[in-house]
Residue, then its C-alpha position, 0 to 999 in steps of 0.5 A: m499500499n502506498p503511503i499517503n502523500p501530503i500533496n494529495h491533501g492527505i488522501n489516498l485512493v486505493l483500489i479494492p482487488e478486482e477478484k474481491y470487488s463482486d463480494y464487496r458490491y453485494d455486501v454493500i447492496f444487502n448490508a449497507y442498504k444500497w438497494d439500487p446501486q445504478v443510475e442509468d447505466q452507471s454503478t454508484i458503488s466505487k471500486h476504491i477506498a478513500l484513506i485519510n490521514r488523521e490530521t486531515a480528518d481532524q481539520l475537516e471535522t473541526w471546520a464542520e463543527q464551526l460551520s454548523e454553529e455559524t449556520m445555526l446562528m444565522e438560521e436563529a437570526l433569520i427567524h426574527n428577521t424574515k423579511l431578509a428571507k425574501k432574497l433566498g428564492l424560496p416558494d411563496k408558500i414557504y415564505k408565507t409560513l416562516h412566521k411559524l418558526r418564531n418559537y423554534d428551540r434548537n435544544q428541543n430538536v435534533r440538527l443534522m447537517r452535511f458539509d461538502f468539502h473539495p480538495t482544490t488546487t489552492g487547498w480545501a473549499v466548501s461547496e454547500v451544506n446539505s441542510d434540510v435532508p442530507g443523504g449518505m447516512a448508511e454510507a457513512s455508517v456501514l460502508p467503512q465497516i465493510a471496507l475494513k475487510y479489505l484492508n489491514n488494521e492501519y485504518k479505522p472508520g470515522i464516527n458512525t452517523a446513525n449512532a450520533l443520530f440515535e444518541a441525539f434522540k435517546n436524550k430527547i424522547n421518552k424511553d417507550g416513545v415512537i419516532a416517525f420516519v417520514h419519507a416519500t414511501s413510494y421511492s426505494d431510494d428514500r425507503q432505503v435510507m429510512q429503513f437503515l435508520s429504522d432498523y438501527f434505532n429498533d436494534k437500539g431499543i427505540n420504536t419507529i414507524f414509517a410514514a408519508p408526510d401527510h400521515l401525521k396531523w397536529v394537535d396542540k402543535k404536537a405530532v399525531s400519527m393517523i396511519e390506517g385510522q389509528k391515532f397515537d402520539i409521536d415523540g420524534i420525527i426524522r424527515f427525509f422529505p424535502l421542504e419544498w416538496l411539502i407544499s405540493l401536498p393537498k391542502m388538507s394535509n396541513w403540511n405547514g404544521y411541521y413549521d411550528c411543531e413542538t415535537t422533537s424533529c430532525n430536521h426542523p423546517v428552519a433548515i430551509f434557510a441554509q438549504s438555499k444556496r442564496l444565503p451568502l447574499i444576505w449573511d452580512k445583514l444578519g449581525v452574525e460572525i461567520p469566519a469559517w463560512k467566509k474562509l471556505l465558501p467561494v465568492t457568491k453573487e446575484p447572477k443578474s449582477i455579473k455582466p458579460q464584460d465582467i465574465q470576460n475580464d474575470q476569465s482573463n484573470g483566471i476566474e470562472w463563474i458557475y450558476k447553481p439553482a437556489l434549492g438544487r440538490v445532488g449536483e443538478g443544474i450546476t454549470v460546470k464546463g465539460a461536465i454537462p453538455e454545452k447547450e445545457r450550460l448556456k440555457i442555464e446561464k440564460d435562465a439564471r440571468k433572467y430568473s435571478i431570484d431562483w439562482v446564484a452565481q459562484q466563483m468556480f474552485m479548481s477541483q484537484p483530481l486525486p490519483s488512485t493506485d490503478n493510475t487513474s484519477y478522480h475528483l473527490c467530494l467528502g461530506v462531513f456530517t454534524v449532529n447538534g453541531k458535533r462531528a458525526g461521520f464522513y461520506g465520500r463520493i468520487s467522479p471522473y469530472p469536476l461535478i459531484d452529481s447523481k452519477a458519482k460513486d459512493i466511496p468508503v472513507l477510512i482514517s489512519l490510526 
């Protein structure tokens, strides 16, 4: 095994032996809840393992904790100044519901976030926080344990994300309470996430039920289950259903009850503020110090503020601008040259300038491809989870091009002893 080279950001990409990959893949499918390991004709189970030195892991986790605290402070500031949220590109129905957040208490709820870090030619950068319904929890919890079978004992998994989430709930709900796992019940991708967490919580002694978002009703701001006509109290909610999807539910679902819900929730809808990629456009008006965000996130601007002549001048100085949808997920709609068709890129840029409120412009960082032991190189994204502001595990994905989207491959992350 090659030693970790500092010029590669303290990371090695090591190939799983070809003769063992089939066993590894089946192990991931059946034991890491990766039921659908394909996107179109692409496998999403990597043949590599990411090995990180301890110094790099500690630095990323420290930054994630700093970013998490700064994010929660910005959320709490926005609760009391929702007029600023008009610039976040939120749907009108959500904006009109934000007043219900006034009694939000972070200590009553469980706050789960995932910060996506990228090795670049000038150091590390953060592309975003997955603030609302971050995925990758099984991959952060089980995948590293499976990968250990193919290495010696020089490495170990990071923090088990599912266990961090369990511990956070264990201290906030009744011993015999019930947690509702809210998700789009007809989607296998969503169900595999919820099934993993539910099995983990059940094994640890917490009761769970599966629920569609409209299966919960609200009595005195507390969640009540109405599944199959049976009515009983819910002690906790883990939601894997994006907030912007809730507004498409029938009016009788009373989806806005989630916003002033007093039942312990992960994540409470306060997460919508940071889910918007446009948050940097207003953060200087919030009266909150955010040095970690300003150090790690590339310069972000209103799309319509960037004129064609500015783009030409910036390009001559080595600066490229990319456009992102305000509420985009899994890399959709991001204009990285060479990673999407040129026709699509030009259309997105036109839409971003025309419908500026729905987009954000950001200086593009130069992702540093990392070599692997099979003489290929990949772009890496390391997601660092936090639970209630504390480090809670690593989620890795790799791609042959500098855009981490739905076709990126899940890669286990192990840390040197």
